[in-house]
N, C-alpha and C positions, 0 to 999 in steps of 0.2 A: 486320618492319623494311623500310623503303624502301631501294631501291638508288639508286645515283648516276644523276642525269639531267644532260644537258649544261648546263642553266641553273640547277643547284641552288644556286649561290652567292647568288642574289638572290630565290629563290622564297619564302623565309621569313627572318625575323630568325634569326640563328644564335645560339641561346641557349648560354651557357657557365655552366651551373649548378654549385653546390656539390654535394658528395656528403654525404648524411646518414649519421651514424654513431651507434652506441650508446655508452654510457659506457665500455665496454671497447675502443673503437675499431673494433669489428666493424661491417660495413655494416648499416644499418637499411633493410630492404627496403620496409616499409610506408611510411615517411616519404619515401623516394626516389620511390616510386610516386605518392605524393600530389603531390609537386612536379612530376613529369613530367605527370600528368593535368592539373594546373592550366595548364600550358603548352599542352598539346595541345587542351584545350577552347577556348583563345583563338586557335587556329589556328597556333601555332608548330610547325613541322614539322622543324626541324633542331636537334639537341642535340649540342654539342661539349664533351666532358669533358676539360678540360686543367688550366690553372693554378688556376681557382676550385675545381675538384674535387681539387686537390692531388695530381695524378698524379706530380708530381716526387718525392714521398716514399713512393709506394706500394711496400710490400714485394714483391719478386719472387714470393714464395710465394703472394701474394694476387692476383696479376695475372689469372690465369685465372678465379678466382672472381668478381672484379670485372667482367670482360668478360661472364661468364655472366649476372650480375644485370642489366647494362645491356641485353643482348640481349633479356632477358625483359620489361623495363619498357616498351619502346616499342611503340606501336601499329603496324599495318601501313603506315600512311602517314607514319611518322616516320623520318627519317634520323638514326641515332646514330653518332657518330664518337668513338672513344676516342683516347688519346694514347700515345706511346711515347717513351722516352728519359728525360733528355736525354743521358746518357753513351752513347758508341758501343756499348760492350759490352752495356749493358742494352737498348738499342733493338734490337739484333740478336737477343738472346734473346727479347725480346717479339715480334719479327716472326715467329719460329717458332711462338709460341703463337697469334698472330693468324690464322695459316693455318687453324686449327681452328674459326674462328668466321665468322659470315656478314657481318661488317663489310666494306663495299666500299672503305674508305679509313681512314687514321689520321693524326693530326697528330704530327709530330716536334717535341718540345719543344726550345727553343733552349738550347744549352749555353753557359754563361758562361765565357769565357776558355779557354785551352789548346786553341784551335782556329785553323785557317786557312781561308780561303775555299775553296781547292781541297780541303781536307780535309773540309769540310762537304759539298761537292758529292759527293765520293767516298762519304761516309757515307750520304747520301740514296740514292745509286744502289744501294749494297749493301743498304740497308733494303728498298727497293722490290723488288729481286731476291729477297730472302729472304721477304718478306711475300706477294708475288704480286699486289700491287695498287699503284696510284699513291698517293703520299703528299701530305699538306698540309704545305707549308713555312711555318714560323712565323718571321717576321722581326721581332724585337723590339728589336734593338740595332744601332747603326751599326757597321760593320766585321765583322759576323757572317758575311755572305756578299755578295760583289760581284754587281752586276746581271748581269754577263756569265755568271757561274756559274748564276744563277737562270735566265737565258734558255736556257742549254744544257740544263738539266734539263727545262724546259718544252718545248723543241723536240723532245726525245726522248720526250715523252709520259709522263714520270715523275711529274708533278705533277697532282693532282686539283684543287688550289687553293693559294692563298697567303693566309695571314693576316698582314696588315701592321699592325704595332703599335709603330712607333717614335714616341715622344711628342715633339712639337715645341711650343715656346712659341707659335708661330703656325703652325697646320697648313696655311695657304696657302703658306708658305715651306718647301718640302720638296724639295730637289734630288734626293735619293735616289729618292723616290716618282715624281718627274717623269721621271727617267731610267728607272725600272722600267716605267712604263706605255708608254714608247716602245719597249721591248724585249720586253715580255710583254703579251698581251691583257689589258686592264684588267678584262674581264668574268670573269676567273678569280681576281681579287684581291678579298679581303674586308677592309673596314676593321675593324681588330681592337681598337679602344679605346672601345667603347660608343657611346652616342648623341651625345656632345659633338662629336667631329670628323666625325660621319657625313655631315652636310650638305655640308661642304666636300669630303670624300673622294668622295662620289657625284656631286656637281654639278661640281666643278672637275677632278677626276682621273678621273671616269667609272668608279669602282669599282662592283662588282656589288651589294654588300650590306654589312651590318655585323654584328659580333658584339655581344652584350650580356649583362651579368650582371644588370643591373637589370630586364631583361625578366622575371626570375623573380618580381618584385614587381608589375610592371605590364605584362603581356604584350599587352594590347589597345592600350595607348598606344604601346608600342614597335612593334607591327605597323602601327599607323596612321601612325607616322613613316616607316616603310619604304614604305608605300603612297603617302604624300604625295611622297616623293622620286622614286619611279618615275613619278609623274604630273607631276613638276616643279612641284609646289605648294610653293614654298620658304618662303613666309610662314607657311603652315599648319604646315610642318615645324619652323620656328623656334619657333613657339608650343609645339608638343609637346616639343621638345628642352628647353625651359625647365623643364618639370615634373620632369625627371630631374636637373637641375643640383644641387639641395641634397644629395641622397644621393651623387651622383658627386663633389661637392666633398669630402665627408667621406671617401670612398674614397681620393681623391688625397692628402688631408691626413694620413690615418692609415695605412691599408694597404688596397689594393683587395680582396684576397682575404678578409682577416679581417672587414672591414666588411660585405661582401656576405653572408658566412656568417652573421653575427649579424643582419643586416637581414631575411633570409628568415625567420629564427626569430621575431624581434620583431614582424614584420608578421603573424605567424600563418599563414604559407603552409605551412611544414613545420618540424618540429623537426630542425635540422641537427646538433645534438649537438656533440661535441668535434672540433676540428681535429686532423688527424694531425700529430704532430711531423715535422719540426723547426719547424713553425708552432705557434702557440698561439692560443687564443680571445681575443677582444677584452676588454680590461680593463673592469671594471664602470663605471669613471668615464666611459666613452664611451657607455654603453648608452642613456642618456636622449636624447642628441642623435641617435643613430642610429635609435632607436625613433621619435622625432618625425619625422625625415626619411622613414623607411620608411612610416609610417602616412599621412603627407601624400601620398606617391606613390601609396599604395593608394587614398586618397580620390580623387585625380585619376583613377585607373583607373576608379572607379565612375561618375564624371561624364562620361567620354568614351564 
């Protein structure tokens, strides 16, 4: 497994894959390995297991086993990042387990409600102290943590990165992100909402890279989008972005995690199996349109 390098945020598309499970909800090692290999073959070198992997509902008793599997799956040039949380007590217990593994960082999942900005900062500090490495801060909702608290964490070297994923009707109009890049080096911030806002986030806000779930279906296309953005070839990037839109629109309309989980299976990439409760698999009535969008994206992958 690869260690953290200073510019890791933009070296590769940051894949956020699902976790493949057997019918009894146990992890399916062979299918997870198949998914990881398909990404690595296409040059994707950063795997972040978070929301799409449903780390939110991972039983504490399975945490160490899951980390062990993820550590084994990756090749020597692949950076694997697990998640912890979202509740404070859970993330601290998980931090103690993470100390026994070779992961150089972990992402703290965002807690919904029952939080204050100062409390989130204090929780991140305690997590980093307990885990023994810097953390990735996941900012998904307005009001979760103020920019000043984020800046304090970054200044003290407690953050390895920031995943920014507040959805805006118009991503060019984002006062929070504008303020964030004024207080924190934008090269440590990753756009966290897939390919659709990536052009604006990297071009206008100078973020380092982007996360993607659909990269699991079309890793070469997603990688070419990142390359085009680094080269400032925005017309080419816009054309590539368009091939992801049909599947991303379905994810936004139905549910991002559930649609991706099914899309990976229906495209024939890997058998993802059942989603861990409290989530459930996509209803059969949506399968045809998700399969069509996933296969169209797969076809675009072979043409690029």
